[in-house]
Structures are given as C-alpha cells and as structure tokens.
C-alpha angles and dihedrals in degrees: 000000000000113000115252101179097175099028111158095004097116089059090043090055090047092055089052092048092050094048093049093060097072097036092051091042089056092051092050095056111103116257096010098112117040135137128052144228128208090002091301120114123239087247092057091048089048091054090046093050089052097044098048096063094042093051090041098048096044092041089056090048093053093047094046095049095044090054098038097048103025107019083228099153092046092050092049100039106017116201089359094066099098091042091054091048091052087054088065100033103053100042088050092048091052091045092060098068092032091058089050090053090052092047092047091050090050093046099034123153095021098111110096101219134104107276093226090058091053092048091047092053090048091048090053092048096050101068091046088053091050091050089053092051089049091050092049092050095042104038113007106038127226095248092051090049089055093057103269091157090070090061109025123057095207092064091058091068096051116109123244114276114248100162131096116004089348089072088070104024117032090186095044095142091056096044116033093014089076091061083091088070098045096048096070090048090053099044093051094035092234118168093191093051092049091053092048091047091054088047093054092043094054092041093057090059087060087058091050097047100040105028113021100038094052089045092052091051089055095043100041104018092240142060109277128185121219 
C-alpha cells in the first residue's frame, strides 16, 4: 500500500483551528477567568488544559505515523521503541484529566446550575466509566488501547473486541471514556473546565476520524472501531 504519512492531517488541523475559535473567544471575554489555584491563575490553568491535549494528540499522531509508515522508532530504538512511546503516551493521558481538575479548582462555583443536578450527572457517569476501565483491563488490554498495533506485529492479528462495554459501544474510549474529563467540571461546578472538557472530547474525534481510521485501514485492511 502506498505510504500516506500525513493522510487526513489537514482535516485534523482544521478541526483544531475551528475548535480553538470559541474556546479562545471565551477566555478573551472580560471577567470570564478569575481566581487561582496553587498560585497559578485560572487563565494559566485554562491554557495548560488546552495545550496538554493538543500536544498529546498530535504527538501521538506523529509517533504512530512515523512508526507505521517508516518504522522510524524501531530503527532508532530497536526493541525499546514501544516502551519509549508509552513513556510519552501514558503521562500525557494522565495529564489530561489532572489539568481539568486543576482548572476546575481554580474556576470552581462558576457554573450556573443547581449543585444537586451536577452531582447527579457525575454520579451517573461514574459507574459507566468504571465499566469502561474494567472492560479495557479485562478484554481490550491497556497496551492495545495505547496503540500497540502500530509497533508490535502480533497485535495486528487479534480480533476486534466485542465483549464488556464494547458489546454496546465499539468506540467506548472516545464516547464514555471522556466522562473522566467532565466529572471534575461537574463536581466543582466549573464553567471553564466544562468548556475545555467539551473541547478535548470533540478534538479526540478528529484523532479518530483522521488518524486512527486511516491507520486501521492500513493495519487491518478495513475500518475498525476501537
């Protein structure tokens, strides 16, 4: 198959550019971002919570494509390629919700909604999120979820997962997985954190459509949901 190293990335960047318009516009409105946490302003946490998913998502894309199309990481690092990739992937993945927690704490009590409604929504999200984590650990595998099939040939022969939550939601990580971002915004009633959560959630679908789906076609010869 002909190499298409940056296939879909113009559209991926366009999604990012369009999403940045409202989130930057919100931050520029007077009085929208005030307060602080750990001696950092809400505005600073807002910028951090935006930059982390952008750097993480496009960093993953670059590493995936370099390995899938050029075997670049394997040529440079040999058997340590996937381990090195995980050293980038997992800290970035953890930093996404942590940055939202920090932003929600800095911007707490700015969401105009009854607290009991916010708590109820968070309470409904939490068990679904736990079921997803269980399904990943039990059926999907953490390494496969991280993109092991871009690095390790054996993963490319595994069947699609249709057990656990994947029986009902083939794209569970991209749908209910992002409940982990909304829950801090709801618990701390943070308007800014809710906006950035939605930004991150919509942005990840750009990754799915314009990075993962083309990669799945190349790896498996078909469109596969994950």
